[in-house]
N, CA, C, O and the ligand as a Tripos MOL2 file, in Angstrom:
@<TRIPOS>MOLECULE
protein
  273   271    69     0     0
PROTEIN
NO_CHARGES

@<TRIPOS>ATOM
      1 N          23.0740   17.8290  -65.7040 N.3       1 MET1
      2 CA         24.2930   18.7350  -65.2470 C.3       1 MET1
      3 C          23.7080   19.8470  -64.5550 C.2       1 MET1
      4 O          24.1550   20.2630  -63.4860 O.2       1 MET1
      5 N          22.5430   20.4200  -65.2480 N.am      2 LEU2
      6 CA         22.0990   21.7320  -64.5360 C.3       2 LEU2
      7 C          21.2260   21.1590  -63.1950 C.2       2 LEU2
      8 O          21.2720   21.7980  -62.1440 O.2       2 LEU2
      9 N          20.5510   20.1040  -63.2880 N.am      3 LYS3
     10 CA         19.6480   19.6670  -62.1640 C.3       3 LYS3
     11 C          20.7240   19.3060  -60.9710 C.2       3 LYS3
     12 O          20.3000   19.4770  -59.8280 O.2       3 LYS3
     13 N          21.9300   18.8740  -61.1040 N.am      4 LYS4
     14 CA         22.7770   18.6490  -60.1220 C.3       4 LYS4
     15 C          23.1130   19.8940  -59.3570 C.2       4 LYS4
     16 O          23.3550   19.8240  -58.1520 O.2       4 LYS4
     17 N          23.1360   20.9960  -59.9900 N.am      5 LEU5
     18 CA         23.3000   22.2650  -59.3090 C.3       5 LEU5
     19 C          22.0000   22.8910  -58.5870 C.2       5 LEU5
     20 O          22.0130   23.6420  -57.6120 O.2       5 LEU5
     21 N          21.0970   22.5050  -59.1500 N.am      6 ILE6
     22 CA         19.7390   23.1210  -58.6850 C.3       6 ILE6
     23 C          19.2010   22.6340  -57.2150 C.2       6 ILE6
     24 O          18.8520   23.3350  -56.2650 O.2       6 ILE6
     25 N          19.2500   21.1490  -57.3380 N.am      7 ALA7
     26 CA         18.6530   20.4210  -56.3690 C.3       7 ALA7
     27 C          19.4100   20.8110  -55.0090 C.2       7 ALA7
     28 O          18.7000   20.9080  -54.0070 O.2       7 ALA7
     29 N          20.7550   21.0380  -54.8870 N.am      8 PRO8
     30 CA         21.3690   21.2130  -53.5640 C.3       8 PRO8
     31 C          20.8480   22.8690  -53.2960 C.2       8 PRO8
     32 O          20.4290   23.2640  -52.2080 O.2       8 PRO8
     33 N          20.9480   23.5690  -54.3020 N.am      9 LEU9
     34 CA         20.3880   24.9000  -54.0620 C.3       9 LEU9
     35 C          19.0500   25.0810  -53.3740 C.2       9 LEU9
     36 O          18.8440   25.7910  -52.3900 O.2       9 LEU9
     37 N          18.1140   24.2940  -54.0680 N.am     10 GLN10
     38 CA         16.6640   24.4210  -53.2630 C.3      10 GLN10
     39 C          16.8370   23.7970  -52.0480 C.2      10 GLN10
     40 O          16.1210   24.2000  -51.1300 O.2      10 GLN10
     41 N          17.6680   22.8500  -51.8090 N.am     11 LYS11
     42 CA         17.7940   22.3820  -50.4450 C.3      11 LYS11
     43 C          18.2700   23.4500  -49.3250 C.2      11 LYS11
     44 O          17.8110   23.5620  -48.1880 O.2      11 LYS11
     45 N          19.3030   24.2070  -49.9230 N.am     12 ILE12
     46 CA         19.7110   25.3650  -49.0950 C.3      12 ILE12
     47 C          18.6640   26.2750  -48.7390 C.2      12 ILE12
     48 O          18.4400   26.6800  -47.5990 O.2      12 ILE12
     49 N          17.9420   26.6190  -49.9380 N.am     13 LEU13
     50 CA         16.7940   27.7080  -49.7260 C.3      13 LEU13
     51 C          15.8240   27.1320  -48.6950 C.2      13 LEU13
     52 O          15.4850   27.8620  -47.7630 O.2      13 LEU13
     53 N          15.4020   26.0260  -48.7690 N.am     14 LEU14
     54 CA         14.6370   25.5210  -47.8650 C.3      14 LEU14
     55 C          15.0870   25.4420  -46.3390 C.2      14 LEU14
     56 O          14.3370   25.5920  -45.3740 O.2      14 LEU14
     57 N          16.2080   25.2250  -46.3080 N.am     15 GLN15
     58 CA         16.9000   25.1870  -44.8700 C.3      15 GLN15
     59 C          16.9140   26.4100  -44.3240 C.2      15 GLN15
     60 O          16.9840   26.5100  -43.0990 O.2      15 GLN15
     61 N          16.8490   27.5850  -45.1710 N.am     16 LYS16
     62 CA         16.8690   28.9080  -44.7860 C.3      16 LYS16
     63 C          15.3550   29.4400  -44.6740 C.2      16 LYS16
     64 O          14.9960   30.5980  -44.4620 O.2      16 LYS16
     65 N          14.6060   28.3600  -44.8580 N.am     17 LYS17
     66 CA         12.9970   28.7950  -44.8110 C.3      17 LYS17
     67 C          12.6250   29.7490  -45.8290 C.2      17 LYS17
     68 O          11.8330   30.6580  -45.5820 O.2      17 LYS17
     69 N          13.1780   29.5820  -47.0050 N.am     18 LEU18
     70 CA         12.6550   30.2350  -47.9870 C.3      18 LEU18
     71 C          12.2260   29.4920  -49.2490 C.2      18 LEU18
     72 O          12.8140   28.4560  -49.5570 O.2      18 LEU18
     73 N          11.2100   29.9800  -50.0070 N.am     19 CYS19
     74 CA         10.6860   29.1420  -51.1840 C.3      19 CYS19
     75 C          11.6930   29.0850  -52.0680 C.2      19 CYS19
     76 O          12.3580   30.0930  -52.3100 O.2      19 CYS19
     77 N          11.9630   27.7590  -52.7340 N.am     20 PRO20
     78 CA         13.0750   27.6920  -53.6630 C.3      20 PRO20
     79 C          12.7050   28.3980  -55.0160 C.2      20 PRO20
     80 O          13.5270   28.8400  -55.8180 O.2      20 PRO20
     81 N          11.4480   28.4310  -55.1330 N.am     21 ALA21
     82 CA         10.9710   28.9820  -56.4660 C.3      21 ALA21
     83 C          10.7720   30.4950  -56.6180 C.2      21 ALA21
     84 O          10.9240   31.0440  -57.7090 O.2      21 ALA21
     85 N          10.4320   31.1540  -55.5160 N.am     22 CYS22
     86 CA         10.2660   32.7000  -55.6250 C.3      22 CYS22
     87 C          11.0940   33.4380  -54.5140 C.2      22 CYS22
     88 O          11.2620   34.6580  -54.5180 O.2      22 CYS22
     89 N          11.5950   32.5860  -53.5620 N.am     23 THR23
     90 CA         12.3900   32.9510  -52.5940 C.3      23 THR23
     91 C          11.6710   33.7860  -51.3950 C.2      23 THR23
     92 O          12.3450   34.4700  -50.6250 O.2      23 THR23
     93 N          10.4160   33.6930  -51.3030 N.am     24 SER24
     94 CA          9.5100   34.2600  -50.3400 C.3      24 SER24
     95 C           9.9870   33.6360  -48.9750 C.2      24 SER24
     96 O          10.4490   32.4980  -48.8940 O.2      24 SER24
     97 N           9.8230   34.5190  -47.8810 N.am     25 ASP25
     98 CA         10.1140   33.8700  -46.4940 C.3      25 ASP25
     99 C           8.8540   32.9270  -46.2450 C.2      25 ASP25
    100 O           7.7140   33.3860  -46.3220 O.2      25 ASP25
    101 N           9.0600   31.8200  -45.9960 N.am     26 LEU26
    102 CA          8.0060   30.8270  -45.6220 C.3      26 LEU26
    103 C           7.5610   31.0340  -44.3300 C.2      26 LEU26
    104 O           6.4310   30.6010  -44.1020 O.2      26 LEU26
    105 N           8.1660   31.6010  -43.3860 N.am     27 THR27
    106 CA          7.7540   31.7850  -42.0510 C.3      27 THR27
    107 C           6.7940   32.7930  -41.9990 C.2      27 THR27
    108 O           6.1870   32.7770  -40.9280 O.2      27 THR27
    109 N           6.4000   33.7630  -42.8600 N.am     28 ILE28
    110 CA          5.5220   34.7390  -42.8120 C.3      28 ILE28
    111 C           4.3690   34.4590  -43.7400 C.2      28 ILE28
    112 O           3.4310   35.2560  -43.7240 O.2      28 ILE28
    113 N           4.3280   33.3900  -44.5690 N.am     29 ILE29
    114 CA          3.2720   32.8440  -45.0860 C.3      29 ILE29
    115 C           2.0720   32.7140  -44.1740 C.2      29 ILE29
    116 O           2.1550   32.1560  -43.0790 O.2      29 ILE29
    117 N           0.9050   33.2650  -44.6690 N.am     30 LYS30
    118 CA         -0.2820   33.0730  -43.6360 C.3      30 LYS30
    119 C          -1.1540   32.0920  -44.2550 C.2      30 LYS30
    120 O          -2.1880   31.9280  -43.6070 O.2      30 LYS30
    121 N          -1.0670   31.4220  -45.2580 N.am     31 ASP31
    122 CA         -1.9040   30.5000  -45.7420 C.3      31 ASP31
    123 C          -1.2390   29.0270  -45.3450 C.2      31 ASP31
    124 O          -0.5360   28.3950  -46.1340 O.2      31 ASP31
    125 N          -1.5100   28.6570  -44.2420 N.am     32 ARG32
    126 CA         -0.9120   27.4900  -43.5070 C.3      32 ARG32
    127 C          -2.1540   26.7230  -42.6680 C.2      32 ARG32
    128 O          -2.9320   27.3150  -41.9200 O.2      32 ARG32
    129 N          -2.1730   25.3510  -42.9370 N.am     33 LYS33
    130 CA         -3.4150   24.6460  -42.5410 C.3      33 LYS33
    131 C          -2.4950   23.5390  -41.5990 C.2      33 LYS33
    132 O          -1.4200   23.0480  -41.9430 O.2      33 LYS33
    133 N          -3.1440   23.3150  -40.4570 N.am     34 PRO34
    134 CA         -2.6550   22.1480  -39.8610 C.3      34 PRO34
    135 C          -2.9800   20.9130  -40.2420 C.2      34 PRO34
    136 O          -4.1690   20.5990  -40.3140 O.2      34 PRO34
    137 N          -1.9950   20.0380  -40.5400 N.am     35 LYS35
    138 CA         -2.1020   18.8320  -41.0280 C.3      35 LYS35
    139 C          -2.2630   17.5760  -39.8110 C.2      35 LYS35
    140 O          -3.2440   16.8380  -39.7190 O.2      35 LYS35
    141 N          -1.3030   17.5480  -39.1060 N.am     36 ARG36
    142 CA         -1.3760   16.5630  -37.7170 C.3      36 ARG36
    143 C          -1.0020   17.4600  -36.8720 C.2      36 ARG36
    144 O          -0.8910   18.6560  -37.1390 O.2      36 ARG36
    145 N          -0.7520   16.8730  -35.6510 N.am     37 ASN37
    146 CA         -0.4260   17.6820  -34.5250 C.3      37 ASN37
    147 C           0.8950   18.4550  -34.7850 C.2      37 ASN37
    148 O           0.9230   19.6410  -34.4550 O.2      37 ASN37
    149 N           1.9110   17.9310  -35.3050 N.am     38 ASP38
    150 CA          3.2130   18.5360  -35.4980 C.3      38 ASP38
    151 C           3.4520   18.9380  -36.9370 C.2      38 ASP38
    152 O           4.6360   19.1810  -37.1690 O.2      38 ASP38
    153 N           2.6280   19.0700  -37.9620 N.am     39 THR39
    154 CA          2.9090   19.6100  -39.1420 C.3      39 THR39
    155 C           1.9230   20.4210  -39.7860 C.2      39 THR39
    156 O           0.7320   20.1290  -39.6780 O.2      39 THR39
    157 N           2.3080   21.4190  -40.4530 N.am     40 GLU40
    158 CA          1.4340   22.4400  -41.3010 C.3      40 GLU40
    159 C           1.4720   22.3000  -42.8310 C.2      40 GLU40
    160 O           2.5410   22.0240  -43.3750 O.2      40 GLU40
    161 N           0.4240   22.4660  -43.5000 N.am     41 ILE41
    162 CA          0.5510   22.6880  -44.9510 C.3      41 ILE41
    163 C           0.7470   24.2630  -45.2590 C.2      41 ILE41
    164 O          -0.0780   25.0620  -44.8150 O.2      41 ILE41
    165 N           1.7730   24.6680  -45.9720 N.am     42 VAL42
    166 CA          2.0240   25.8780  -46.1300 C.3      42 VAL42
    167 C           2.1230   26.1440  -47.5820 C.2      42 VAL42
    168 O           2.9880   25.5990  -48.2670 O.2      42 VAL42
    169 N           1.1530   27.0670  -48.1190 N.am     43 THR43
    170 CA          0.8150   27.2680  -49.4490 C.3      43 THR43
    171 C           1.5850   28.6310  -49.8130 C.2      43 THR43
    172 O           1.2300   29.6980  -49.3120 O.2      43 THR43
    173 N           2.6180   28.5410  -50.6790 N.am     44 CYS44
    174 CA          3.4360   29.8580  -50.8010 C.3      44 CYS44
    175 C           2.7340   30.8100  -51.8140 C.2      44 CYS44
    176 O           1.8960   30.3240  -52.5740 O.2      44 CYS44
    177 N           3.0110   32.0710  -51.8680 N.am     45 ARG45
    178 CA          2.3330   33.1620  -52.7090 C.3      45 ARG45
    179 C           2.3700   32.5790  -54.1040 C.2      45 ARG45
    180 O           1.3770   32.7470  -54.8130 O.2      45 ARG45
    181 N           3.4760   31.8710  -54.6000 N.am     46 CYS46
    182 CA          3.7150   31.3970  -55.9080 C.3      46 CYS46
    183 C           2.8920   30.0370  -56.3470 C.2      46 CYS46
    184 O           2.9100   29.4910  -57.4500 O.2      46 CYS46
    185 N           2.1380   29.6340  -55.1180 N.am     47 GLY47
    186 CA          1.2980   28.3250  -55.3370 C.3      47 GLY47
    187 C           2.0490   26.9920  -54.9920 C.2      47 GLY47
    188 O           1.3900   25.9590  -54.8740 O.2      47 GLY47
    189 N           3.2540   26.9870  -54.8450 N.am     48 ARG48
    190 CA          3.9990   25.8930  -54.2390 C.3      48 ARG48
    191 C           3.5920   25.5730  -52.7990 C.2      48 ARG48
    192 O           3.3860   26.4310  -51.9400 O.2      48 ARG48
    193 N           3.4930   24.2010  -52.6160 N.am     49 ILE49
    194 CA          2.9840   23.9410  -51.2720 C.3      49 ILE49
    195 C           4.1220   23.0140  -50.6030 C.2      49 ILE49
    196 O           4.7910   22.1440  -51.1590 O.2      49 ILE49
    197 N           4.1560   23.3960  -49.3840 N.am     50 PHE50
    198 CA          5.4790   22.7570  -48.4760 C.3      50 PHE50
    199 C           4.7870   22.2690  -47.1880 C.2      50 PHE50
    200 O           3.6910   22.6360  -46.7670 O.2      50 PHE50
    201 N           5.6290   21.3760  -46.6430 N.am     51 ILE51
    202 CA          5.0920   20.8150  -45.2420 C.3      51 ILE51
    203 C           6.1250   21.5660  -44.3100 C.2      51 ILE51
    204 O           7.3230   21.6400  -44.5810 O.2      51 ILE51
    205 N           5.5870   22.0730  -43.2730 N.am     52 TYR52
    206 CA          6.3640   22.4720  -42.0780 C.3      52 TYR52
    207 C           6.1820   21.5720  -41.0530 C.2      52 TYR52
    208 O           5.0540   21.2820  -40.6540 O.2      52 TYR52
    209 N           7.4610   20.9770  -40.4660 N.am     53 ASP53
    210 CA          7.5240   20.2010  -39.4510 C.3      53 ASP53
    211 C           7.7890   20.9410  -38.1980 C.2      53 ASP53
    212 O           8.8820   21.4950  -38.0790 O.2      53 ASP53
    213 N           6.9430   21.0090  -37.2840 N.am     54 LYS54
    214 CA          7.0390   21.8220  -36.1270 C.3      54 LYS54
    215 C           8.2930   21.3610  -35.1950 C.2      54 LYS54
    216 O           9.0570   22.1610  -34.6550 O.2      54 LYS54
    217 N           8.3820   19.9520  -35.0930 N.am     55 ASP55
    218 CA          9.2690   19.2870  -34.0260 C.3      55 ASP55
    219 C          10.7490   19.6000  -34.7430 C.2      55 ASP55
    220 O          11.6560   19.9690  -33.9970 O.2      55 ASP55
    221 N          10.9690   19.4810  -35.9470 N.am     56 LEU56
    222 CA         12.1540   19.6760  -36.5280 C.3      56 LEU56
    223 C          12.4640   21.0340  -36.9930 C.2      56 LEU56
    224 O          13.5630   21.3180  -37.4700 O.2      56 LEU56
    225 N          11.4530   21.9190  -36.8510 N.am     57 ASP57
    226 CA         11.5060   23.2580  -37.5060 C.3      57 ASP57
    227 C          12.2170   23.2810  -38.7140 C.2      57 ASP57
    228 O          13.3560   23.7430  -38.7860 O.2      57 ASP57
    229 N          11.4850   22.7110  -39.8600 N.am     58 LEU58
    230 CA         12.0190   22.6880  -41.1010 C.3      58 LEU58
    231 C          10.9120   22.4880  -42.1290 C.2      58 LEU58
    232 O           9.8790   21.8570  -41.9060 O.2      58 LEU58
    233 N          11.2510   23.1290  -43.3550 N.am     59 TYR59
    234 CA         10.2890   22.9260  -44.3820 C.3      59 TYR59
    235 C          10.8030   22.0140  -45.4910 C.2      59 TYR59
    236 O          11.9690   21.8950  -45.8680 O.2      59 TYR59
    237 N           9.7970   21.4400  -45.9070 N.am     60 ARG60
    238 CA         10.1050   20.5720  -47.2020 C.3      60 ARG60
    239 C           8.8510   20.4850  -48.2780 C.2      60 ARG60
    240 O           7.6630   20.6010  -47.9790 O.2      60 ARG60
    241 N           9.3370   20.2770  -49.4650 N.am     61 ARG61
    242 CA          8.1800   20.1360  -50.4720 C.3      61 ARG61
    243 C           7.2210   19.0920  -50.0670 C.2      61 ARG61
    244 O           7.5410   18.0460  -49.5030 O.2      61 ARG61
    245 N           5.9890   19.4520  -50.3990 N.am     62 ALA62
    246 CA          4.8720   18.5150  -49.9980 C.3      62 ALA62
    247 C           4.8950   17.2900  -51.1900 C.2      62 ALA62
    248 O           5.1370   17.4640  -52.3840 O.2      62 ALA62
    249 N           4.6370   16.2590  -50.6480 N.am     63 LEU63
    250 CA          4.4220   14.9950  -51.6090 C.3      63 LEU63
    251 C           2.7570   15.0940  -52.0310 C.2      63 LEU63
    252 O           1.8780   15.5500  -51.3000 O.2      63 LEU63
    253 N           2.5780   14.5580  -53.3670 N.am     64 LEU64
    254 CA          1.3440   14.7230  -53.8640 C.3      64 LEU64
    255 C           0.1850   14.1060  -52.8900 C.2      64 LEU64
    256 O          -0.9090   14.6680  -52.8480 O.2      64 LEU64
    257 N           0.4130   13.0870  -52.2070 N.am     65 ASP65
    258 CA         -0.5900   12.3380  -51.5240 C.3      65 ASP65
    259 C          -0.7730   13.1690  -50.1930 C.2      65 ASP65
    260 O          -1.7550   12.9440  -49.4860 O.2      65 ASP65
    261 N           0.0600   14.0230  -49.8810 N.am     66 GLU66
    262 CA         -0.1240   14.9690  -48.4930 C.3      66 GLU66
    263 C          -1.0020   16.0870  -48.7650 C.2      66 GLU66
    264 O          -1.6240   16.5850  -47.8260 O.2      66 GLU66
    265 N          -1.1360   16.5760  -50.0370 N.am     67 ILE67
    266 CA         -1.8360   17.8180  -50.4340 C.3      67 ILE67
    267 C          -3.2310   17.3580  -50.3920 C.2      67 ILE67
    268 O          -3.9890   18.0530  -49.7160 O.2      67 ILE67
    269 N          -3.7540   16.2610  -51.0150 N.am     68 GLU68
    270 CA         -5.3220   16.0850  -50.9240 C.3      68 GLU68
    271 C          -5.7400   15.4490  -49.5710 C.2      68 GLU68
    272 O          -6.9290   15.2390  -49.3290 O.2      68 GLU68
    273 ZN          7.1570   30.5340  -53.5400 Zn       69 ZN69
@<TRIPOS>BOND
     1     1     2 1
     2     2     3 1
     3     3     4 2
     4     3     5 am
     5     5     6 1
     6     6     7 1
     7     7     8 2
     8     7     9 am
     9     9    10 1
    10    10    11 1
    11    11    12 2
    12    11    13 am
    13    13    14 1
    14    14    15 1
    15    15    16 2
    16    15    17 am
    17    17    18 1
    18    18    19 1
    19    19    20 2
    20    19    21 am
    21    21    22 1
    22    22    23 1
    23    23    24 2
    24    23    25 am
    25    25    26 1
    26    26    27 1
    27    27    28 2
    28    27    29 am
    29    29    30 1
    30    30    31 1
    31    31    32 2
    32    31    33 am
    33    33    34 1
    34    34    35 1
    35    35    36 2
    36    35    37 am
    37    37    38 1
    38    38    39 1
    39    39    40 2
    40    39    41 am
    41    41    42 1
    42    42    43 1
    43    43    44 2
    44    43    45 am
    45    45    46 1
    46    46    47 1
    47    47    48 2
    48    47    49 am
    49    49    50 1
    50    50    51 1
    51    51    52 2
    52    51    53 am
    53    53    54 1
    54    54    55 1
    55    55    56 2
    56    55    57 am
    57    57    58 1
    58    58    59 1
    59    59    60 2
    60    59    61 am
    61    61    62 1
    62    62    63 1
    63    63    64 2
    64    63    65 am
    65    65    66 1
    66    66    67 1
    67    67    68 2
    68    67    69 am
    69    69    70 1
    70    70    71 1
    71    71    72 2
    72    71    73 am
    73    73    74 1
    74    74    75 1
    75    75    76 2
    76    75    77 am
    77    77    78 1
    78    78    79 1
    79    79    80 2
    80    79    81 am
    81    81    82 1
    82    82    83 1
    83    83    84 2
    84    83    85 am
    85    85    86 1
    86    86    87 1
    87    87    88 2
    88    87    89 am
    89    89    90 1
    90    90    91 1
    91    91    92 2
    92    91    93 am
    93    93    94 1
    94    94    95 1
    95    95    96 2
    96    95    97 am
    97    97    98 1
    98    98    99 1
    99    99   100 2
   100    99   101 am
   101   101   102 1
   102   102   103 1
   103   103   104 2
   104   103   105 am
   105   105   106 1
   106   106   107 1
   107   107   108 2
   108   107   109 am
   109   109   110 1
   110   110   111 1
   111   111   112 2
   112   111   113 am
   113   113   114 1
   114   114   115 1
   115   115   116 2
   116   115   117 am
   117   117   118 1
   118   118   119 1
   119   119   120 2
   120   119   121 am
   121   121   122 1
   122   122   123 1
   123   123   124 2
   124   123   125 am
   125   125   126 1
   126   126   127 1
   127   127   128 2
   128   127   129 am
   129   129   130 1
   130   130   131 1
   131   131   132 2
   132   131   133 am
   133   133   134 1
   134   134   135 1
   135   135   136 2
   136   135   137 am
   137   137   138 1
   138   138   139 1
   139   139   140 2
   140   139   141 am
   141   141   142 1
   142   142   143 1
   143   143   144 2
   144   143   145 am
   145   145   146 1
   146   146   147 1
   147   147   148 2
   148   147   149 am
   149   149   150 1
   150   150   151 1
   151   151   152 2
   152   151   153 am
   153   153   154 1
   154   154   155 1
   155   155   156 2
   156   155   157 am
   157   157   158 1
   158   158   159 1
   159   159   160 2
   160   159   161 am
   161   161   162 1
   162   162   163 1
   163   163   164 2
   164   163   165 am
   165   165   166 1
   166   166   167 1
   167   167   168 2
   168   167   169 am
   169   169   170 1
   170   170   171 1
   171   171   172 2
   172   171   173 am
   173   173   174 1
   174   174   175 1
   175   175   176 2
   176   175   177 am
   177   177   178 1
   178   178   179 1
   179   179   180 2
   180   179   181 am
   181   181   182 1
   182   182   183 1
   183   183   184 2
   184   183   185 am
   185   185   186 1
   186   186   187 1
   187   187   188 2
   188   187   189 am
   189   189   190 1
   190   190   191 1
   191   191   192 2
   192   191   193 am
   193   193   194 1
   194   194   195 1
   195   195   196 2
   196   195   197 am
   197   197   198 1
   198   198   199 1
   199   199   200 2
   200   199   201 am
   201   201   202 1
   202   202   203 1
   203   203   204 2
   204   203   205 am
   205   205   206 1
   206   206   207 1
   207   207   208 2
   208   207   209 am
   209   209   210 1
   210   210   211 1
   211   211   212 2
   212   211   213 am
   213   213   214 1
   214   214   215 1
   215   215   216 2
   216   215   217 am
   217   217   218 1
   218   218   219 1
   219   219   220 2
   220   219   221 am
   221   221   222 1
   222   222   223 1
   223   223   224 2
   224   223   225 am
   225   225   226 1
   226   226   227 1
   227   227   228 2
   228   227   229 am
   229   229   230 1
   230   230   231 1
   231   231   232 2
   232   231   233 am
   233   233   234 1
   234   234   235 1
   235   235   236 2
   236   235   237 am
   237   237   238 1
   238   238   239 1
   239   239   240 2
   240   239   241 am
   241   241   242 1
   242   242   243 1
   243   243   244 2
   244   243   245 am
   245   245   246 1
   246   246   247 1
   247   247   248 2
   248   247   249 am
   249   249   250 1
   250   250   251 1
   251   251   252 2
   252   251   253 am
   253   253   254 1
   254   254   255 1
   255   255   256 2
   256   255   257 am
   257   257   258 1
   258   258   259 1
   259   259   260 2
   260   259   261 am
   261   261   262 1
   262   262   263 1
   263   263   264 2
   264   263   265 am
   265   265   266 1
   266   266   267 1
   267   267   268 2
   268   267   269 am
   269   269   270 1
   270   270   271 1
   271   271   272 2
@<TRIPOS>SUBSTRUCTURE
     1 MET1         2 RESIDUE 1 A MET
     2 LEU2         6 RESIDUE 1 A LEU
     3 LYS3        10 RESIDUE 1 A LYS
     4 LYS4        14 RESIDUE 1 A LYS
     5 LEU5        18 RESIDUE 1 A LEU
     6 ILE6        22 RESIDUE 1 A ILE
     7 ALA7        26 RESIDUE 1 A ALA
     8 PRO8        30 RESIDUE 1 A PRO
     9 LEU9        34 RESIDUE 1 A LEU
    10 GLN10       38 RESIDUE 1 A GLN
    11 LYS11       42 RESIDUE 1 A LYS
    12 ILE12       46 RESIDUE 1 A ILE
    13 LEU13       50 RESIDUE 1 A LEU
    14 LEU14       54 RESIDUE 1 A LEU
    15 GLN15       58 RESIDUE 1 A GLN
    16 LYS16       62 RESIDUE 1 A LYS
    17 LYS17       66 RESIDUE 1 A LYS
    18 LEU18       70 RESIDUE 1 A LEU
    19 CYS19       74 RESIDUE 1 A CYS
    20 PRO20       78 RESIDUE 1 A PRO
    21 ALA21       82 RESIDUE 1 A ALA
    22 CYS22       86 RESIDUE 1 A CYS
    23 THR23       90 RESIDUE 1 A THR
    24 SER24       94 RESIDUE 1 A SER
    25 ASP25       98 RESIDUE 1 A ASP
    26 LEU26      102 RESIDUE 1 A LEU
    27 THR27      106 RESIDUE 1 A THR
    28 ILE28      110 RESIDUE 1 A ILE
    29 ILE29      114 RESIDUE 1 A ILE
    30 LYS30      118 RESIDUE 1 A LYS
    31 ASP31      122 RESIDUE 1 A ASP
    32 ARG32      126 RESIDUE 1 A ARG
    33 LYS33      130 RESIDUE 1 A LYS
    34 PRO34      134 RESIDUE 1 A PRO
    35 LYS35      138 RESIDUE 1 A LYS
    36 ARG36      142 RESIDUE 1 A ARG
    37 ASN37      146 RESIDUE 1 A ASN
    38 ASP38      150 RESIDUE 1 A ASP
    39 THR39      154 RESIDUE 1 A THR
    40 GLU40      158 RESIDUE 1 A GLU
    41 ILE41      162 RESIDUE 1 A ILE
    42 VAL42      166 RESIDUE 1 A VAL
    43 THR43      170 RESIDUE 1 A THR
    44 CYS44      174 RESIDUE 1 A CYS
    45 ARG45      178 RESIDUE 1 A ARG
    46 CYS46      182 RESIDUE 1 A CYS
    47 GLY47      186 RESIDUE 1 A GLY
    48 ARG48      190 RESIDUE 1 A ARG
    49 ILE49      194 RESIDUE 1 A ILE
    50 PHE50      198 RESIDUE 1 A PHE
    51 ILE51      202 RESIDUE 1 A ILE
    52 TYR52      206 RESIDUE 1 A TYR
    53 ASP53      210 RESIDUE 1 A ASP
    54 LYS54      214 RESIDUE 1 A LYS
    55 ASP55      218 RESIDUE 1 A ASP
    56 LEU56      222 RESIDUE 1 A LEU
    57 ASP57      226 RESIDUE 1 A ASP
    58 LEU58      230 RESIDUE 1 A LEU
    59 TYR59      234 RESIDUE 1 A TYR
    60 ARG60      238 RESIDUE 1 A ARG
    61 ARG61      242 RESIDUE 1 A ARG
    62 ALA62      246 RESIDUE 1 A ALA
    63 LEU63      250 RESIDUE 1 A LEU
    64 LEU64      254 RESIDUE 1 A LEU
    65 ASP65      258 RESIDUE 1 A ASP
    66 GLU66      262 RESIDUE 1 A GLU
    67 ILE67      266 RESIDUE 1 A ILE
    68 GLU68      270 RESIDUE 1 A GLU
    69 ZN69       273 GROUP 0 **** ****
């Protein structure tokens, strides 16, 4: 029940370019590494890792195999 409420909220926060865990503004995070031409790996202050898609201009949670 709780999970059903949290998942959409996390999605909304990511759409607003905020970390769902600590609500940091992901656009000002300096720890970002280019992954391919169109994506960056962004590591939040709280340690969570996100993928920034430059083409779509959106953030999403990184999958395990994308981090290594
Ligand atoms: Zn965070």
